[in-house]
C-alpha distance (Angstrom), angle and dihedral (degrees) to the residues before:
residue distance angle dihedral
M1 . . .
K2 3.78 . .
A3 3.78 116.9 .
H4 3.77 116.9 -113.3
V5 3.77 105.9 -162.4
T6 3.77 105.5 167.9
S7 3.78 141.0 -39.9
R8 3.81 93.4 -113.4
V9 3.80 123.9 81.2
L10 3.79 113.1 -99.7
E11 3.77 110.6 -143.5
P12 3.81 112.3 143.7
R13 3.77 112.9 75.2
Q14 3.81 91.3 -129.4
E15 3.81 91.6 58.6
I16 3.78 91.6 51.2
L17 3.80 91.3 50.3
L18 3.80 91.1 49.1
E19 3.78 90.8 51.2
L20 3.82 91.1 48.9
L21 3.78 89.8 54.8
R22 3.82 89.4 55.7
L23 3.79 93.5 52.8
S24 3.75 124.0 84.3
G25 3.78 140.8 -174.6
V26 3.79 121.5 -13.5
V27 3.80 94.7 -3.6
A28 3.81 91.7 55.1
M29 3.79 92.2 47.3
D30 3.80 93.4 49.1
F31 3.80 90.1 49.2
Q32 3.80 91.4 50.6
L33 3.79 91.9 47.0
D34 3.79 90.2 49.9
V35 3.83 95.3 52.9
A36 3.80 107.6 23.5
D37 3.78 128.0 88.8
F38 3.80 92.9 -165.6
L39 3.78 134.4 27.9
I40 3.77 121.6 -155.7
L41 3.79 105.1 -146.1
E42 3.77 111.0 -143.2
N43 3.78 102.0 -163.6
A44 3.78 103.1 64.3
R45 3.80 91.8 179.2
G46 3.82 91.5 64.1
I47 3.78 96.3 38.4
E48 3.80 99.0 125.6
R49 3.80 92.6 51.1
G50 3.81 90.0 43.7
V51 3.80 93.0 53.1
Q52 3.81 91.5 47.4
E53 3.82 91.8 50.7
M54 3.80 93.2 47.0
E55 3.81 91.9 46.5
A56 3.80 90.3 56.0
R57 3.80 91.3 48.4
T58 3.80 94.9 47.0
R59 3.82 91.3 48.7
A60 3.81 87.5 54.8
L61 3.82 87.7 53.8
G62 3.80 91.3 48.1
R63 3.80 96.4 -116.0
T64 3.77 145.1 87.8
V65 3.79 132.5 -129.3
G66 3.77 134.9 -167.0
Y67 3.79 123.6 -121.2
G68 3.74 132.7 -136.7
I69 3.77 141.0 171.7
S70 3.77 134.3 -150.5
A71 3.79 111.7 -130.3
H72 3.77 137.5 175.9
V73 3.80 109.3 -141.7
I74 3.78 122.7 -146.9
C75 3.79 109.9 179.4
E76 3.79 119.9 -179.2
P77 3.80 134.9 159.4
T78 3.82 90.0 -108.4
L79 3.77 133.3 37.2
A80 3.82 90.6 -129.8
A81 3.81 92.0 56.5
A82 3.81 92.0 47.9
E83 3.80 92.9 47.9
A84 3.81 90.8 48.8
R85 3.82 90.5 54.1
A86 3.81 90.6 46.9
A87 3.81 91.4 50.6
A88 3.80 90.5 49.5
L89 3.82 90.7 50.5
E90 3.81 91.6 49.2
E91 3.80 90.8 49.7
Y92 3.80 92.2 48.2
G93 3.80 89.2 46.7
K94 3.80 88.5 65.1
K95 3.83 88.4 64.2
D96 3.80 103.1 34.0
P97 3.84 121.6 51.0
L98 3.82 93.7 -153.2
S99 3.79 91.7 52.0
A100 3.80 89.2 47.2
V101 3.81 88.6 64.9
A102 3.81 90.8 55.0
A103 3.79 91.2 44.5
R104 3.82 91.0 55.2
A105 3.81 88.6 53.0
L106 3.82 88.1 61.6
G107 3.80 86.5 78.6
A108 3.79 88.6 83.3
G109 3.79 87.3 72.4
L110 3.80 98.3 -129.5
V111 3.78 90.0 143.4
G112 3.77 120.8 115.5
T113 3.76 142.7 45.4
P114 3.80 121.2 -15.3
R115 3.82 90.6 -102.5
R116 3.81 93.5 50.6
I117 3.82 92.1 48.4
A118 3.82 91.4 48.8
E119 3.81 90.5 49.9
R120 3.80 91.2 52.1
I121 3.79 92.1 48.4
R122 3.82 89.1 51.7
R123 3.81 89.6 50.0
Y124 3.82 90.2 52.3
E125 3.79 89.5 49.2
D126 3.81 89.6 52.0
M127 3.83 88.3 53.1
G128 3.81 91.4 54.3
V129 3.81 101.8 -95.5
E130 3.78 108.8 142.1
T131 3.80 102.8 165.4
L132 3.79 128.3 58.4
M133 3.78 122.4 -169.9
L134 3.78 99.4 -160.9
H135 3.80 127.4 -162.6
F136 3.79 125.5 -165.8
H137 3.80 134.8 -176.9
P138 2.87 118.1 -125.2
M139 3.79 85.0 24.8
L140 3.79 102.7 -148.7
A141 3.81 96.3 41.1
G142 3.81 92.1 44.6
L143 3.78 92.5 48.3
E144 3.80 91.4 48.4
T145 3.82 91.4 50.3
F146 3.80 90.5 48.4
A147 3.80 91.9 48.8
T148 3.79 95.3 48.1
E149 3.82 101.5 34.2
V150 3.84 108.0 28.0
L151 3.81 107.1 27.8
P152 3.82 94.5 59.7
L153 3.82 87.5 57.9
L154 3.81 90.1 54.4
T155 3.80 97.3 50.5
R156 3.76 110.0 117.6
T157 3.75 135.5 176.2
D158 3.79 96.6 -155.6
P159 3.80 119.3 81.2
S160 3.78 119.5 -96.4
P161 3.82 114.3 -89.2
H162 3.82 86.0 -130.6
P163 3.82 106.7 49.6
M164 3.78 115.8 -171.6
P165 3.79 112.2 -108.7
S166 3.76 116.2 -129.7
T167 3.79 90.0 -124.3
R168 3.78 132.4 20.3
R169 3.83 99.3 -148.3
């Protein structure tokens, strides 16, 4: 099904966003697949199935898109320490709306030791995820830990199994 948004030409970004908000279900997804270069998949637990479904739909539209996830990273020396921090964030998220957003991003499973986080990132890459929007708390300390403890485990000399095409259409 091809999305029919409106009979007028949509040029300003604000108009396009307003139209997207009015769409729902299959029509909204087809519209997004027709205009987007990347999709941020919200349900990290069903990511492989989500990528497979979107790949089939984009092939039907004659194009490709990239995939990303939003993930809150909690990296600790031990799994127990990381899980305790995640549980505390989830509990606090029940009281604070802003923290609830971060708590939902825990669904990506980037909670644990540096090795476990690197393994999960590799698994996402194998599923077709090429973009990670990472969140940390506290931001600077979390980012520094990620850069020094996790990134070295992700360094590879072979090319990515999902190279970025020069054009999406």
